[in-house]
N, C-alpha and C positions, 0 to 999 in steps of 0.2 A: 500169341504165346512166343516168347523169345526176349528181345530187348525192349526197353521202355520207349514209349512214344516221346518224341521231342517235346520240350516244354511248350513250344508254340501251338502244338496241336492238342494240348490238354484243355479241352472244353467239354462242357456237359454233353453226354452222348444221348442221342435220340434214336432208338432202334426202330426198324420197320415192324409193323404189326406181324406177329408170328402166325404161321399157318395153324390150322386146327390140330394137325398131328404133332406139331412142336409144342403146343400148349399141353396136349395130353402127355407128352413125354416129360415136360418139366414138372407137371403135376405129380406124376408117378415117381420121378427121381427125387422129389423133395423129401423122401423118407430118410435117407442115410447120406452120410458124407461120401464123397467120391474117392477118398483115400482108402486103399485096402487096409483091412485090420482095424479101422476106426469104427467103433461101435456107437458113437454118439449120434442119436437121432436128430434130424433137422426139423422135424415136425412132430411134436409130441401128442397132438390131438388128431383124431380122425376128422378130416374136413367135411363139412356138411354141403357145401355148394362149390361149384366150379370157380366162383369168384375168389375163393380162399386158395389161390394158387400156390403162393409162396410164403415163407415165413420171414422173420427178421434176418435170418442168415443170408437170404438172397439179396435183400436190400443192402446188407453189409457188403456183399461182394460187388454189387453195382456201384456203391459209393467208392470202393477202391478203384473200380474201372474208370470212374470219372477223374480220379487223381492221376491216372496213367495206366491204361489197360496194357496187358502184355501183348507184344507185337510179334507176329510171325511173318518174316519177310516172304515166306513161300505162299502166303495167302493174301488175297486182296483185303483192303481195309474193310469193305463191307462184310466179307466172310469172317474176318477176324472179330468184328463186333457183333456178329450175328448170334442169335440164341443157340444155335447148334454148336457154337464154340464155347458155351458157358458151362463150366463145371462147378457144381455146388459143393462147398467146403464148410467144415466146422470152423469156429473162430480160431482155434489154436493152429490148425493147419493153414488157414488163410494167412494168418500172421507170419508163420514160418516161411511160406512160399514167397510172400511179399518181401520179407526181410532178407532171404537168401535165394534170389531167383536162379542163380547159376547152378544150384543143387537140384533144380527141378526142370530139366530140359523139356521142350515141347512134346517130344515123342513119348516121354514118360507120362505127361499129363493127358495126352490123347489116349494112351492105353488105359489110364484110370477112368477116363471118360467112358470108354467102351465098357469097362467093367461096371460102371454105374448104370449104364443103360441096360445091361444084361440083368443087373439086380432088380431093375424096375420091371422087366418082363416077367420076373418070377413073382411079383406082388399080385395079390389076389384082391378082387373087389374094390380096386381103387381107381378104376378108369372113369373118365368123364363121359357124359352123354354127348352126342353130336351137338345138341342145342347149347349145352354148357360150354363146350369148347368153342363154338362159334361166338358166343357172347364174350368169352375171354379174349378171343382172337381180335375182336373188334376194338379192343382197348389199345391205345397207343402206348407202348411200354417205355415212355420216358420216366425219369425218376419221380417227378411230382405226381404223375398219374398213378404210378405204382404205389407210392406212399399213401396217397389219398385212399385208394381202394383197400390197401392193407389195413390202414388205421380204422376203417369202418368195421372190419371183421375180426381183427386180432386183439388179444389182450394188450393194454396200453404199455408202451415203452417209449422213452424219449427219442429213440431212433426212428419212430414212426413220423416224427415231425420233420418237415423240410428244414434246411438250414435257415432259410429266410424266416420261417415261423419261429425257430428257436431264438434268432437274433431279436426279432420283434418282441417276443415274450420276455427275454432278458432285459431289454430296454424298459419295458413297462414295469417289470419287477423292481428295477433300480429306482425308478421314480417313485413307485409305491412305497418302498422302504424309506426313502427320503421324506415323503409326505407323512408317513406314519410317525416318524420321529418328531414331526412338528404337530402332532395331534393336539397339543395344548395351545398352539398358535391359532389366532383367529383366522377363519377361512379366507378373509379378504386380504390377509397379509402373507399367506403361504407362498404365493408366487414371488413376492418381493424378497422374502427371506431366502428362497432357493436361488434367486438371481444373485443376491448378496453373497451367498456361500460360494457360488461358482466364480464370482469376480474376485473374492478374497482368498481363494484356495492357495495354499502354499505348495512347496515341492511334494511330489508323491513319494512315499516310502519305496525303498528298493528291496526286492526279494529275488535273489538269483534263482535260476532254474535249478531244480534238484535240491532245493533248500527249504527249510522251515524257519519262519520268523514269527515272533509273538509280540504284539503291541501290548505293553503292560502299563496301566495307568489307573488311578482311582476312579470311583464311581463318577459318571457324568463328564469325564475329561475329553470325550470326543473320539474314543477308540474306534467305535463302529463307523464314524464318519471318515476317519483316516483310512480304514479298511475299504470303505465304499469307494473312495477315490482311486485306490489301487485297483480294485475290481473293475471300476468303470474304465480305467486306462486299458485293462485287458480286453474289455468288451469292444472298445474302439479299434483295437488291433484285430480282433476277430471279425469285425465288419469289413476290414480292409484286406484280410488274408484268409482264404478258405482253409489253409493248412493249420490254422490256430483254432483250437476248440473254444467254444463259448465258455467263459469263466463260470464257476460254480459258487453259489453262496449257501453255506450249510450252517444251520443253528446247532450248537453242541447238544442241546437238550433233545433234539429230534433224531439224533443218531442212535439207533437201537442195536446195531451190530458192530461192524468195524468201519473205520473211516474209508478204507479201500472199497468195501462193498457199497457204501453210500455213494462214493464217487462213480463206481461202475453203474449203479442204478440211475444216477442222475445223467450220466453221459449216454447210457445204453451200450457201452463197450468199454474196453480197457483204455486208460488214458495214455495212449501212445504218442499223441501229439502235444504240442505246447498247450498247457492248460493252467490257469490260475484258480486256486481254490481258497476261499475265505471260510475259516472255521470261527464263527462268532460266538461270543459270550461263553467262554469256557468256565467262567465263574458261576454260571447258572446250573452246573452239575456238581456233584460231590468232588472233593479233591482227588479221591481215588479214580473216579471216572475221568476227570480232567487229565490225570497222568496217563491213563490208558489211551485217551485220544491223542495226546501229544506223542506217545510212543508209536501209535498207528501212523501219525503224520510223518514221523522220521522214517519209518519203514516205507511208506508210500513214495516219498521223494527219492529214496535210494533205489527202489524197484523201478520206478518210472522217472527217469532223469529229466524229462521235459516238463514235469509238474513242479509248481512252486506253491507253497501253502503259507497263508498269513492268518494267524489266530489272534484273537483278542481276549484279554482277561484282566481282571483286577489283580493287584499285587497279592501274592500268597495263594492264588488258585492255580494249582498245577506246578510241577517242578520245571522251571524254564532255565535252560543253560544260558550262561552269560553271552555266548556268541549268537544266541537266538533272540535275545531280548532287544526290543525296539521301544524305548521310552517315548511317551507322548508328553511333550513339554506343556506347562500351563499356558493359557492364552495371556497375552498382554492385556491389561485393563483397557487400553485404547481399542483393541480389537473387539473385546467384549462390549464396550460402550457403543461401538458402531453397530454391532448386531442388535443390542437392546433398542437403539433408536430405530432400526429397521423394523423390528417386531412391533414396536409401539407406534410407528409411523410419526414420530416426533423428532425434531432436530435438536431440541434442548431437553435435557434431563437434569433436574435441579438438585437432586438429593445425593449425587455421587461425589461428594467432596471429602470423604474420609477414607483413611487407609482401609478400614474394615469393610466399608461398603465397596470399595474398589476391588477388594479380594473376591467379591461375589461375581466379578466380571471375568474371572480367570478360567472358567469352564463353561461349556455350552449348557450343561444341565442347570447350573445356577443362574445363568443369564435368562433362560426361558422361564425358570421358576420366578425370578425377579420380575420379569415382564408380566407374568400372570398376576402377581401381587399388585403391581402398579396399575394394571388395567382394572383389576377388581376394585381397587381403592378409588379409582377415578382421578387421582392426582398423585403428585410425587412428594407431597408433604408428609413424610413418614420418617420416623427415627430409625437409626441403624439397629437399635435394640429390637424394634418391631420387625424389621426385615429379617434379622437373624432368627428371632423366635419363630416367626411364621414360616420361613423357608425350611428350617430344620423340621418342623412338624409336617409340612407339606411333603418333603422328600421322604420322611419316615412313613407317612401314610401311603405314598406311592410304592415304596420298596416293600413295605409290610413284612419286615423280618420276623421269622419265627424263632423263638429261643426259649430256653428254660428259665425258671425263676432265678437260678444261680447266675445266669448270664446277664439278666436285667439288673441284678444287684451288683454285678462286677463292672458294668459300664460306667456308672458314676464314680466308682473308686478309680478306674483307669483314667478317666478324664481328670480327676484331681491330681493323680500322680504325674500325668503329662504336664499339667499347668505348673505344678510345684517345681518340677525339675527342668522345665523349659525345653522339653524334647521327648522323643519316643522312650518307652519304658522297656527295659530288658524283660523278655517274656518269662524267663526262668525265675525271675525275682518277683513276678506278679502273681502267678497262679500255676496250678498243675497243668500238665499237658492236655488232658482231656477238656479242661475249661478253655484253654487257649484255642483248641480246635473249634469249640462251639462259638467262641467269639468271632473267629474268622468266618464261620459259616453264616453269620448274620449279614455279612457284606458290609458291615459298618466299621470293622476293624481290620487293619492290614498287619500281617506278620511279615515284615521285610527284614531278612537277615537276623531273625530272632529279636527284632525290635518291634514293639506294638505301637501303633498310632491309629487315629481315626482317618477314614477315607476322605472326609471333608473337615476342615478346621472348625466350621460352625458347629459340628457335633461336639467338639470339646466344650464349648460354652454351654450347649444344651444339656449335656449330661453333668457338667460341673455344677450347674444350677441345682440339679437333683442331689449332688453331693452335699451342697450347702443345706438344702432343705432336710436331708436325711441325717445331717450331723456328722458326715464323714470328715468334713473340714469346718473348723470354727470360722465364723464371719470375721473375727478379729485377725485371724491368720490370713484369710483371703484379701482383706482390705489393708493389710500392713503395707507401708510404703514400697518395699521391694517387690511384693507380689501383686499389688492391685492392678497394674497395667495388664497383666495376663488374665486376671480373674474378673475384670470390670464388667463384661457383658453378663457373665454368670450371676454376679451380684445384682445387676440391673434386672435380670429376669426374675430373680427371687423377690426383690422389693416390689416390682410391678405386679406380681401375681399374688402377693401376700394379702390377707385380710387387713383392714385398716389399722387395727391395734398392733398386729404383728409388724406391719410396715413402720409404724411409729417406733417400735422397739428396735427395729433394724437401723433406722436413722439415728437413734440415740447412740448406738454402738459405732456406726460409721463416722459420725461427726467427731466423736472423741478419739477414734482411732486414726482417722485420716480425713481431715476436712476437704481435701481436694477430691478424694474418692466420693464423699457424700455429696459434694456440690455437682460433680460430674454425673452421678447417678440421678440426682434430682432433676437435672436438665434432660437426661436421656429418657426418663420415664414419663416426661411431659407428653400429653396427648398430641400436641402440635406445638411448633415454635411460638412462644409467647401466649399460649392459650391453654393453660392447665384447667382441667375440669374442676369446676367449683359447684358444690351443691348449693341449693338455695338457702337463704338465711333460715336458721333454726333458733329455737328459743335457747338462750344461754343456760348452761347447766350450773345450778347453784352448788357451791361447795360448803363443807362444814369444817370447823376446827381451825386451829392455828391463828385465830383472830382475824380470819379472812372470810367471813361467812357469806358475803355477797359478791365475791370476785367471780366474774364470768370465766367459765372453763376455757374459752378460746384465748383469753388473756394469759391464763396460767400456762397453757401450752405454748403460746408465743414466747413467753419469758423463758420457759424451760428449753425451748429450741435455741434461743439466743445464747443461753448459758452453755449449752452443749457445743455450739459453734466456737464460742470463745475459749472453752476448755481445750479444744483441739488446736486452736491457734496459739496457745501458750503465751509467750512473751509479747506477741503482737496484739493480744487482746486489749490491753490497757490503752493502746493507741487508736483502737477502733471504736471503743465505747467507754463512757465515763465509769470509773470504778471508785469505790470507797473501801479503804482498809482491805484491798485485795479482792473485793467482790463487786459484781455489777451493781451500779448505783440503783437505788429504789425507783420503782415506777408508780406513777398515778395513772389510772385507766378509767375510761368511761365508754360504755357501750350503749349506743342509741341508734335505732332504726338500721341495724346491721352495719353501722359504722363504728369502728373502734378508734378511740383517741388515746394516745400514749404520750406521757410527758416524763422525762428523766429528771428526777428531783436533785436539787442542790443539797450539799451536806446539811444534815440536821433537820430537814423538812419533814421527812417521813420516818416513822418508827418501824414500819414493816417493809419487806421487799416489794410487795404488791398491794396497792390500796386503791379502792374505788373512790373516785373524786367526782361527785356530781357536778355537772356544768363545766367540766374541764375544757370542752371544746369552745365554750363561749368566753373564757377568760380573756381580758383585754391584753393587748401588747403594749409595752414589752413585759415579758414574764420575769418576775423577780424571784419566784421560788423554784423555777424549773429551768433547766439548761436549754431545753427545746420542747417542741410539741408537734406531733404529726397525727393526722387523721387519715384513715384508709378503710376500704371495705373489709369487714371482719373476715379473717381467713378461715372459713368454715370447711372448705373443700379438703379432699384427701391430700395430706402432706403440705397443705397450703401454709401452715404456720412455719414450716421449715423454710419454705421459699421466702416468705415475708421476713423472717428473721435474718436471712442472708441478705435480702435487699436493703435492710436497715444498716448493715455493716459495710456493704460494698462502697458507698460514697466516701467514707473515711479512708478506706484503702485506696480508692482511686485518687483521692487528693494527695495522699502520701506518695503515690506513684508519679503523679504529675509534678509534684514539687521535688521529687528525687531525694526524699528525706527519711527513707527507711534506715534503721540502725545498721551499721556495719562495724566490724572490728577496727580499732584504731590503726592497725597495720595494713588495712585494706587499701589498694590503690584508689578506690572510690573515696575513701576518707581523705586522702591527700589531695585529690582533685577538688573536693568540696571545701576543704580548709583554704586552699589557695583562692578559690572563687569567692568565698565570703570575705576573706581578708582583703582581697583586692577591691571589692565593693566598698568596704568600710574605709579603706585608706584613700581610694580615688575620689569618693564623694561625687560621682558623676563625671570625673575628668580622668579617664584611664591613662592618659599620657603622663600623669603625675607619678605613676607606679611603674618601676622597672621590673626586672625579672627576680628581684629578691625583696622581701619585706622583713625587716628586723623585728623580732618579737618585742624588743624594748620600745619600738615605735608603735606597734600594734596594741600592746596591752593597755596603755592609757585610753586609747579610743574605745577599746572593748569595755573597759571599766565604766565609762560614761554610759554606754548602752546598757550594761548590766544593771546599773542603778535605775534606769527607766523601766527595765523589765520587772524589777522587784516591786516597783510602785504602781504597776498597771496590770489589769487583768490580761490584756493582750496589747502588744505594741508592734509596729512595723515601720520600716524606713525605706524610702526610695529617693535616690538622688538622680534627677534628670530622667531620661527615657530608659535608663538601664533596668536591671533586675531589682526586684524588691526582696528585702530580707525581713524576718519577723522575729518574735521573741524566741521561738524554738531554735532558729538558726543561731542567735546570739548565745543562748545557753549551750548549744552543742559545741560551738567554736571555743567558748571559754573552757569547757571540759576537755576538748580535744587538745588544746595547747599543752596540757600537762603531759601528753604522750609524745610531744614533738622532741626529737633529738636535735641538738644544735641551737643556735641563736637566731635562726631565721626560717621563714617559709620561702620555698623556691618554686618558680613556674614548673609544672610537671613535665613539660616537653622542652627539647633543646631549642636554642635560638636559631634564627635564620643563618644561612651561610652564603647567600647570593644577593647582596644589596647593591652591587655596582655592576652595571648601571642600575639606577632605581627601578624596581619592577613596577609594571602597570597593575598587576593583580597580586594580592597577598601571597597566593600559592607559588608564584614565580620566584619568590625569595628563597625557596627551598629547592635544593638540588635534587635530582632523581634519587641519588644515594640516600640523602637525608629523608626524603619523602618515604622511601621504602623502610628505613629504620624506624621512623616515627610510627608508621602504620603497623609495623610488626609489634612495637611496644604497646600501641593502643589495643590491638586484638588480644595480646597476652593479658594486659591489665583488665580488659573487659571480661574475659573468661574467668579470671580470678575473682573480680568483683561480683559477677553473677553468682558464682559459687558461694561467696560470702553472704550475699543477700538471701539466698535460699536457705543456707544452713543456720543463719541466725534468726530469720523471720518466719520461715516455713519449714521447720524441721520435720513435721509429720507429713508434708506433701511428698517429699522424696521423688521417686521415679515417676510419679504422676505428672511431673513437670518435664516437658519434652526434652529440652536441652540437658537438664540435670540427669535425665535417665541414661545418657550415654557417657557421663563422666567416669573416669578421666578422659579428657578429650584433647584433640589437637586440631589446629587450623592449617589448612593447606590452600595455597592459591597463588595469585599473581597480581602485582601492581601494574596496571596498564597506563602507560604514559601517552596521552593524546598528541597527535601531530599538531593540533591547534592549541597553542599555549593559552588561549583565552578560556580554555576549559580545564578544570582541575583533574588530577589523576584519579583513576577509578581502581578500587580494589575488588577483586572477585575471589571468593574464598569458600571453602567447604569445611564444615565442622564434623569431624569423624571420631569414633572411639579410638582411644590410644591404649592398646593392651600392654604396651611396654612401660607405662607409667603407673605409679601408685596414686590412690585417690586424691591426695593433697599435694602432689608434686606440682611445680609450676607448669602450666600448660605449654606445650610445644607449639610454636608458630613457625611455619616454613613458607615464606613468601619469596617468589622470584620476581624479577622485574622485566618488563617487555614493552616495546613500542606497540601501540594499538594495532598497527598493521601486521605485527608479527606474533599475535597471540597464539598460544598453542591450541591445536585442534584435538579432537578426540572425545572419548566418552566422558571425560571430566566435565566438559562444558555442555554436554547434552542435557544436563539437568538445570541449565541456567534459567530457572523460573521459580516462582514461589511454589514450593511443593506442599500439598495438603495431605501428605501421606498419613501422619499419625500425630495425635496430640501428646503421645507418650513416648515415642521413640522415633527420632528423625535424623539418623546419620546420613551423610552424603548430600544434604541439601546445599545447593550452591547459592550464595548471596552475591549481590553486586551493589556497590554503593560508593559514594565519594566521601572519604574521611579527610576533612580539611586540616592540615597540620597545625594551623594556628589556633584552632578551637581549644578551649581550656578544659571542657568536660566531655571529650570524645568517648573515653572509655565508659564514663558514667552513662552517657546517652545510649551507648550500644548495649551495655549490660541491662539497663532498665527496659530497653525495647525488647530484648529477648525475654525478659521476665514478664513483661506485659503480654506478650504473645502467649506464653505458657499459662498465665493466670486467666486470660480470656478463654483459652481452650478448655479449662476445667470449670468455667462459670464464675470465677471470682472477680472478673472485670466484665462489665457489659460490652465494652469495646476496647480495642487496643489503643495505645497512646503514642503520639508522635513526639519526638524530642529534638530540640535544636537549641543552640545558644543564642 
């Protein structure tokens, strides 16, 4: 008693075995606190045997002695540590004496000790027998021995555990929680996943002492994992420093009183030392209870300033102050992909090439659910639609939200509103407050700042599909060009799940509303790439009336599907299939052995749109009454007629794309490039040097008239002079019509002339100065963007935002023209196409290109995306392209515009493959 022991002597104390008289004394004095006027009993139950010598308060005092016993210089070290110098105290007085030792001198404590011994002598019937005292005296009273014997006879309290036991238990609990979170992971992959998480862990969150912080993130974002890492950091500190309490992990739903009481019970004492407390899953209790627990946590950290509390909750569960909130950012798709590969034990995952699929990699919950789906399927050949459908169902089954009928009816309406307005919905405009509360309680909806959204984006599509099925949103509205990109998976869900006749009706609506939407949905609901389920051949259904008594039903459905596609394609229809008087040319059909033969009739051959022609497949070539003839397996499978009809139209579109002959307005930059290209072919006749940079219309027109005469007298004509490009009847007719729109008396090369011819350059591009190269490249990009817009608006008016580049118009190009140090290589342009909010839809696109030597290219985030991004077929701002645009090429803008369009058409299924363009 007196001053503290120097730090060097602070070691665990091992007392000599007490005498039998000392044991009896301690046993009797265990009844009351040694402080006068303190009525708190130290031992509430009458002990049964001599082994139950002391209660938890004695262990408490010993623990304090180990940290630094009170030292009286007037006594020897052995006497100071002896049992005769031990005064038994209640917790409150023990805390006060330790906190303010100067207020309790040794003489006062000795006097209280004497009073305690006298109180013991007045106790009746509580003495030990000689045998019991001898048994107790034989025990070595170090802390471990004492705790072991006390734990055997006392009601359980965490203070009965030794610190080593507590640390061991905490370590095992930490691993157990981590393993339980991986309960869906195959047992043989758990260790690998735990190792991966340890290796790829980021910075641990910071929670100051005496503070509350709350990790707020949607379902499955990894809140508990973030909290576990902070907790584990505290456990590591506790292993190294005995003055730090073992951290506590508390589940919100298990706290039945107050948080402070739960902490005391878990520690076995007040939290006076440094202690980390995790309060997990606040969203598992009611919002009111969550608020109570948060208030408890604020009180706790203010009362005990060495305590720090980290809670986890989904948005909207509990009132979290801004200074307490710690958001959990979404994972990068790359990190999620690494985890997916680890769970699967595979280095290559082949299905994650779409923006929507990559979004499944942005949270641990979705990554593990995705891994389960892929393992269950045995391979990765699965569509994004299947993944989204099955993962939404899987997560809903796991969460099993309880809700009223009103809530289940409100969820589809909420999804429709979110998709229609492209963002969260104002809560007050959606429903009354009581329904908003019920929506939040499902755990599926977040009320963040009075804005409602779903915790996972895939729920938007899941419930939006219900909105379509239940009629909250018409299919024509969801599939309209502006809204289809947002509704596309909901539409695919509905079509895939509908009965066959309903699916046919949906496709009729889709093709007429938006052929890009219909084509994309058709591919998305295929069971596997290139392998649509086909039912076995069935007997053809005979029809009645309309003079077509014996036309197979499969042929009728195929023609109907073709007409629907063409109706959606509008003006492009006549370029993809023969028409008569504005209608699809009549067909002759023949069905034999489940093979269907279709021939498109020439004018005047057939009186009906669809006629059975026996022996059609065996007619000798060449055909005189039909334009063409094709035979293929009859499309009896689900929606097979729609796929076959599209496949019959795609070759004609692909040919137009390859030839770069889709219609454009006369004022389009692509029209100017095509006119110059064709005129130069006609005038040069295989000798380009004969043509300068201008072609007089008076010189061109006679040559064109000769060709027009040949065109008028032939079914089809074409010309090719030397190894150059070939032109045909369509080119001649187009150029003849285009010249009526040309202003002036000549056609001019679309790009400026060279400006560096002395000395004569070795390579063509060396004839252009860096300044002129930059200027031409800027013009080419601007003309290509304008030409792309012209192509879409004239030929694909109903595709709209389903085309990736068009979906971000008005657009601007930003980038740099890189000039190589080696002049044997042409300059390279690197550019990104971004939305331009400052421009009107039909303003001339803005192109901002700087110029730089290759060694001095700017660094930074702009070039971090310098790769072909597969983010989305419908919205792709920020993609960085790199290519060489040679300034002397005549159709650079045309080639670039058609390449962008080919990529977009391929993404929605209207081209089987993209097309490469070069002069």
